[in-house]
VOROBA-806525 format. One line per field, with one value per residue: residue in one letter; x, y, z of N, C-alpha, C in turn. Coordinates in steps of 0.05 Angstrom, whole numbers, plus 5000, padded with zeros to 4 digits. Example, Ala and Ser with C-alpha at 12.3 -4.5 7.8 and 13.67 -1.06 7.14 Angstrom:
residues 2
residu	A S
n.east	5264 5257
n.north	4886 4955
n.up	5156 5142
ca.east	5246 5273
ca.north	4910 4979
ca.up	5156 5143
c.east	5264 5258
c.north	4934 5001
c.up	5156 5157
This chain:
residues 224
residu	M T D E L Q R S S W K S A S V F R R P L T S D R R R A V T H V V A G E F A F L V F T G V S I A L H P G F V L K G D E G G L S D Y G V H L A T T V P Y T L A L A L L A F H S R R A A L L F A D D D Q R S R R L R L L L S A Y C S V V L L V L L S T Y V Y T L N S V L K N V H F S F G T L L I L V V G V G S I W M Y R L W P S T I A V R L L L A I Q L T G D V L T L L T V I G A F H V L F L A E M L S N I G F A S L L V R T C R R V D V E D R Q M R A S Y K L P T T
n.east	3409 3376 3336 3344 3395 3425 3422 3443 3495 3513 3511 3547 3596 3613 3602 3639 3675 3651 3640 3629 3564 3548 3566 3528 3483 3500 3504 3449 3433 3461 3437 3384 3393 3413 3369 3332 3356 3355 3299 3285 3317 3299 3247 3257 3276 3229 3196 3221 3216 3163 3139 3171 3162 3110 3063 3022 3048 3094 3163 3227 3266 3317 3311 3318 3371 3394 3382 3397 3374 3359 3399 3435 3404 3387 3435 3454 3415 3423 3479 3486 3455 3484 3533 3520 3501 3547 3578 3547 3553 3607 3606 3586 3623 3629 3645 3604 3553 3506 3520 3561 3531 3495 3530 3551 3504 3493 3540 3538 3491 3507 3547 3520 3482 3515 3536 3490 3480 3526 3523 3477 3486 3504 3472 3436 3464 3475 3452 3481 3502 3454 3433 3471 3462 3409 3420 3448 3407 3373 3404 3405 3351 3353 3389 3363 3316 3330 3356 3315 3280 3315 3322 3270 3262 3293 3271 3212 3154 3108 3044 3052 3106 3103 3072 3108 3147 3115 3104 3154 3168 3126 3140 3187 3169 3134 3171 3202 3161 3149 3196 3196 3154 3101 3075 3073 3096 3143 3168 3135 3139 3194 3195 3161 3191 3237 3216 3195 3242 3277 3249 3250 3304 3319 3290 3316 3368 3358 3336 3380 3414 3384 3385 3439 3450 3418 3445 3495 3480 3463 3512 3537 3569 3604 3566 3574
n.north	2609 2636 2696 2714 2693 2719 2772 2769 2752 2796 2837 2818 2809 2857 2905 2938 2953 2976 3024 3095 3119 3156 3138 3099 3132 3162 3121 3107 3156 3155 3111 3128 3173 3150 3120 3160 3191 3155 3150 3204 3216 3175 3191 3239 3217 3191 3236 3261 3224 3192 3152 3106 3072 3079 3052 3006 2957 2956 2977 2966 2996 2999 3017 3070 3077 3071 3111 3174 3221 3208 3183 3208 3223 3171 3144 3173 3159 3104 3101 3137 3110 3063 3084 3109 3064 3034 3068 3067 3013 3011 3034 2999 2967 2930 2866 2832 2783 2804 2856 2843 2815 2853 2891 2859 2852 2905 2916 2876 2892 2943 2927 2895 2930 2966 2932 2920 2973 2985 2944 2959 2997 2971 2929 2924 2914 2861 2792 2764 2802 2822 2779 2775 2823 2814 2771 2796 2828 2789 2768 2812 2812 2765 2781 2824 2799 2755 2786 2819 2782 2764 2812 2821 2780 2794 2822 2820 2820 2869 2887 2925 2917 2865 2876 2907 2869 2835 2869 2875 2821 2811 2846 2821 2771 2788 2810 2766 2737 2770 2770 2718 2723 2722 2765 2837 2878 2904 2952 2969 2925 2928 2975 2964 2923 2952 2992 2962 2935 2977 3004 2965 2962 3014 3014 2973 2993 3038 3014 2986 3029 3052 3011 3009 3058 3052 3009 3031 3071 3039 3017 3062 3087 3132 3166 3200
n.up	9065 9120 9131 9184 9198 9159 9175 9225 9215 9187 9226 9265 9239 9215 9241 9267 9229 9186 9133 9140 9154 9118 9069 9057 9049 9005 8968 8962 8939 8890 8865 8860 8828 8781 8762 8757 8716 8676 8666 8653 8606 8574 8568 8539 8491 8473 8467 8424 8383 8383 8352 8348 8390 8411 8386 8350 8337 8374 8381 8415 8468 8447 8395 8395 8397 8347 8313 8289 8310 8361 8387 8424 8473 8485 8493 8537 8575 8587 8597 8640 8677 8683 8702 8752 8779 8784 8816 8863 8876 8891 8940 8976 9010 9050 9084 9096 9080 9056 9038 9002 8963 8947 8925 8884 8853 8837 8808 8768 8743 8723 8687 8649 8629 8603 8564 8534 8517 8484 8446 8420 8380 8335 8324 8282 8237 8220 8225 8264 8299 8316 8345 8385 8412 8429 8463 8504 8523 8542 8582 8616 8632 8663 8704 8731 8744 8779 8817 8836 8861 8902 8931 8947 8984 9026 9072 9113 9072 9044 9019 8980 8965 8946 8902 8871 8859 8828 8785 8763 8749 8714 8672 8655 8636 8595 8562 8545 8520 8478 8450 8429 8395 8411 8433 8422 8454 8471 8489 8531 8565 8578 8607 8650 8676 8689 8724 8767 8785 8796 8837 8878 8885 8903 8950 8979 8985 9016 9062 9081 9093 9134 9173 9182 9207 9252 9277 9287 9322 9366 9382 9394 9355 9310 9259 9218
ca.east	3411 3351 3340 3355 3423 3438 3424 3462 3523 3520 3517 3571 3621 3623 3593 3661 3692 3635 3645 3611 3536 3546 3570 3502 3466 3511 3495 3421 3432 3470 3416 3361 3401 3415 3342 3319 3369 3344 3271 3286 3327 3281 3225 3266 3276 3201 3186 3234 3206 3145 3132 3187 3152 3083 3049 3009 3070 3116 3191 3238 3282 3340 3305 3328 3400 3404 3373 3413 3359 3353 3422 3446 3389 3386 3462 3455 3397 3436 3506 3484 3444 3507 3552 3511 3500 3574 3586 3534 3565 3633 3600 3579 3648 3632 3650 3582 3541 3487 3534 3573 3511 3485 3552 3552 3481 3496 3562 3528 3471 3522 3562 3502 3470 3535 3538 3466 3483 3545 3514 3454 3495 3512 3456 3421 3482 3472 3437 3498 3503 3428 3431 3488 3447 3386 3431 3453 3381 3364 3421 3395 3327 3361 3401 3343 3296 3341 3362 3289 3272 3332 3316 3243 3264 3311 3255 3183 3143 3083 3029 3066 3131 3093 3064 3132 3158 3097 3107 3180 3167 3109 3156 3206 3153 3124 3194 3208 3139 3153 3220 3188 3133 3073 3063 3089 3095 3170 3175 3119 3152 3219 3189 3151 3213 3254 3202 3195 3269 3288 3236 3261 3333 3319 3279 3337 3390 3349 3334 3408 3422 3369 3395 3467 3448 3408 3466 3515 3469 3462 3539 3548 3590 3598 3550 3581
ca.north	2621 2650 2725 2720 2687 2739 2797 2764 2752 2824 2852 2809 2809 2882 2930 2954 2962 2987 3052 3113 3117 3175 3122 3088 3153 3168 3099 3112 3179 3146 3093 3145 3191 3134 3113 3185 3199 3136 3157 3230 3215 3158 3210 3257 3201 3188 3262 3267 3206 3173 3131 3083 3054 3083 3043 2979 2937 2973 2967 2969 3020 2999 3031 3098 3078 3068 3134 3198 3241 3200 3169 3221 3217 3142 3137 3184 3144 3078 3107 3147 3088 3045 3099 3112 3037 3026 3085 3056 2987 3015 3044 2976 2954 2912 2837 2815 2771 2821 2878 2830 2808 2878 2901 2842 2858 2931 2914 2861 2909 2963 2915 2885 2954 2977 2913 2926 2998 2983 2926 2972 3013 2954 2904 2924 2909 2834 2775 2755 2823 2823 2757 2782 2844 2801 2755 2815 2835 2765 2768 2834 2801 2747 2796 2840 2781 2743 2808 2828 2761 2764 2836 2816 2761 2803 2830 2813 2835 2882 2886 2943 2903 2843 2888 2915 2844 2826 2886 2869 2796 2813 2858 2801 2751 2800 2814 2740 2729 2788 2759 2694 2731 2718 2792 2858 2900 2904 2976 2968 2904 2938 2996 2950 2911 2973 3005 2943 2930 3003 3010 2948 2970 3038 3006 2957 3011 3054 2997 2981 3054 3055 2991 3016 3080 3041 2993 3050 3083 3020 3012 3088 3092 3156 3162 3219
ca.up	9092 9128 9136 9210 9197 9143 9190 9247 9203 9179 9250 9281 9223 9203 9253 9276 9208 9164 9125 9153 9144 9095 9045 9050 9038 8978 8950 8955 8921 8863 8853 8852 8806 8757 8753 8748 8690 8656 8659 8640 8578 8557 8561 8517 8466 8465 8457 8399 8363 8396 8334 8351 8411 8416 8362 8354 8337 8385 8383 8442 8474 8430 8370 8398 8395 8320 8298 8296 8326 8389 8398 8447 8497 8491 8505 8565 8593 8595 8607 8668 8694 8689 8718 8780 8791 8791 8839 8886 8882 8905 8968 8992 9012 9073 9078 9103 9056 9043 9023 8978 8943 8935 8908 8860 8837 8824 8788 8745 8729 8708 8666 8628 8616 8584 8541 8519 8503 8463 8424 8406 8357 8312 8322 8257 8214 8210 8244 8285 8319 8328 8365 8407 8427 8443 8485 8526 8534 8558 8607 8634 8644 8684 8727 8746 8755 8803 8836 8848 8879 8926 8947 8957 9006 9049 9094 9110 9050 9046 8994 8961 8956 8928 8877 8856 8848 8806 8762 8752 8736 8690 8651 8645 8622 8571 8544 8533 8501 8455 8436 8414 8376 8423 8437 8410 8474 8482 8505 8556 8581 8588 8627 8674 8688 8701 8747 8789 8794 8807 8862 8897 8891 8921 8976 8992 8992 9038 9086 9090 9104 9160 9192 9189 9226 9278 9289 9297 9347 9387 9391 9398 9336 9294 9235 9196
c.east	3386 3358 3352 3385 3438 3443 3443 3490 3532 3527 3543 3596 3631 3615 3615 3680 3676 3644 3625 3585 3533 3550 3543 3484 3475 3502 3466 3418 3440 3449 3393 3368 3403 3388 3328 3330 3357 3316 3269 3294 3312 3257 3232 3266 3248 3190 3196 3223 3187 3137 3147 3175 3122 3067 3038 3030 3095 3143 3201 3255 3306 3336 3316 3358 3411 3394 3387 3399 3356 3376 3433 3430 3388 3413 3464 3439 3411 3463 3505 3472 3467 3526 3544 3508 3526 3584 3573 3546 3591 3629 3591 3604 3652 3637 3627 3567 3522 3500 3548 3554 3499 3505 3554 3528 3485 3518 3553 3508 3486 3534 3543 3488 3489 3538 3514 3469 3502 3537 3491 3463 3500 3493 3440 3437 3479 3459 3455 3499 3476 3424 3448 3474 3424 3397 3437 3428 3369 3379 3413 3369 3333 3372 3380 3322 3306 3346 3336 3279 3289 3325 3288 3244 3280 3295 3227 3170 3116 3068 3042 3090 3123 3085 3087 3145 3142 3100 3134 3179 3148 3122 3175 3191 3144 3147 3201 3187 3140 3175 3212 3164 3104 3059 3082 3087 3122 3176 3159 3131 3177 3215 3178 3174 3231 3241 3202 3223 3280 3275 3246 3289 3335 3311 3302 3359 3383 3346 3361 3419 3410 3381 3424 3466 3438 3429 3487 3506 3469 3490 3552 3572 3583 3582 3556 3610
c.north	2638 2680 2730 2715 2709 2764 2793 2765 2781 2840 2844 2812 2836 2907 2949 2962 2970 3016 3069 3112 3136 3160 3109 3108 3160 3146 3102 3135 3171 3128 3109 3163 3175 3127 3138 3194 3181 3144 3184 3228 3195 3175 3229 3242 3198 3214 3268 3249 3186 3149 3106 3062 3057 3078 3015 2957 2951 2960 2970 2993 3022 3014 3059 3100 3076 3090 3159 3217 3234 3185 3181 3217 3188 3133 3148 3168 3119 3083 3118 3127 3070 3059 3100 3085 3027 3042 3074 3030 2991 3025 3022 2958 2935 2883 2821 2805 2790 2844 2866 2824 2833 2892 2885 2848 2884 2931 2899 2877 2930 2950 2907 2908 2965 2958 2918 2953 2996 2966 2939 2984 2997 2931 2902 2916 2881 2817 2766 2776 2827 2802 2763 2804 2832 2783 2772 2823 2813 2763 2790 2825 2783 2761 2811 2822 2767 2763 2816 2807 2761 2789 2833 2800 2771 2811 2820 2831 2847 2878 2902 2930 2879 2853 2896 2891 2834 2843 2879 2842 2796 2826 2838 2780 2763 2804 2788 2732 2747 2778 2735 2699 2728 2744 2812 2882 2903 2929 2977 2948 2915 2959 2984 2937 2930 2986 2987 2939 2954 3008 2991 2953 2993 3030 2991 2974 3028 3038 2990 3006 3058 3036 2998 3039 3069 3024 3011 3063 3064 3015 3039 3094 3117 3148 3181 3222
c.up	9097 9132 9163 9210 9181 9160 9213 9238 9198 9204 9262 9266 9216 9218 9261 9253 9183 9158 9140 9139 9120 9069 9037 9038 9010 8959 8942 8935 8893 8849 8843 8828 8780 8745 8743 8720 8669 8647 8644 8611 8561 8550 8539 8491 8455 8454 8430 8377 8376 8378 8336 8370 8415 8391 8368 8356 8347 8385 8412 8445 8456 8403 8371 8396 8367 8302 8308 8315 8356 8402 8423 8473 8505 8505 8534 8584 8603 8607 8635 8687 8703 8707 8747 8793 8800 8815 8864 8895 8899 8933 8986 8994 9035 9064 9085 9077 9041 9026 8999 8957 8930 8917 8882 8842 8822 8802 8764 8729 8712 8683 8643 8614 8596 8560 8522 8503 8480 8440 8409 8379 8332 8307 8296 8233 8202 8232 8268 8307 8331 8350 8390 8425 8442 8466 8509 8540 8551 8584 8626 8647 8667 8709 8743 8758 8780 8825 8850 8868 8904 8943 8960 8983 9029 9074 9091 9090 9058 9020 8973 8948 8938 8902 8859 8844 8825 8782 8747 8736 8712 8667 8639 8628 8595 8551 8530 8513 8477 8437 8418 8396 8386 8426 8423 8429 8487 8499 8531 8575 8594 8610 8652 8690 8703 8726 8771 8801 8809 8834 8884 8905 8908 8948 8992 9002 9016 9064 9098 9104 9133 9181 9200 9210 9253 9292 9301 9322 9370 9399 9397 9380 9320 9268 9213 9195
């Protein structure tokens, strides 16, 4: 379906039964809060033990989940990211296609992040659990990659948006190449992927909020 049809369907099907615009603003706040918490507590983990990832043969973020000194900030980073993503998803309750897909993306992101988090604690015990953890990591790459491309295509792109998508996809490619042993830049790849995806996600939620307010203004509907 083209962007024009998506926007037309969204306008005609839900303008009179959308939640108040304050829900959109709250969704943006939750997305920003989740990503901010992820960056802050990841930074705390690095400060506590930079040697896990800042080295020539760098490890990944999961290294912080299996060491006692960094387990708490690592857990907070991913748990808060998942929590706020889920809260944001619940605020996109419309029946139009765009809201459904955004809700699905946020819900899937939350679920896979939680699976990655929970599998981190045991993945060093044996090869089976390690493969399970890596499978969840690969699923996360798929979710954010497909989600980023979808969000990129929602509106006419700018150079900045193209750059964000390029950053996200570069992170995904580097992650996969690290998994097969071609490179050893897992932490860098994870951060690039997260930065690109998070930026596109915040942009999308904000644009939806703006369009919601504009639509309500055009129909003279309440916005608070």
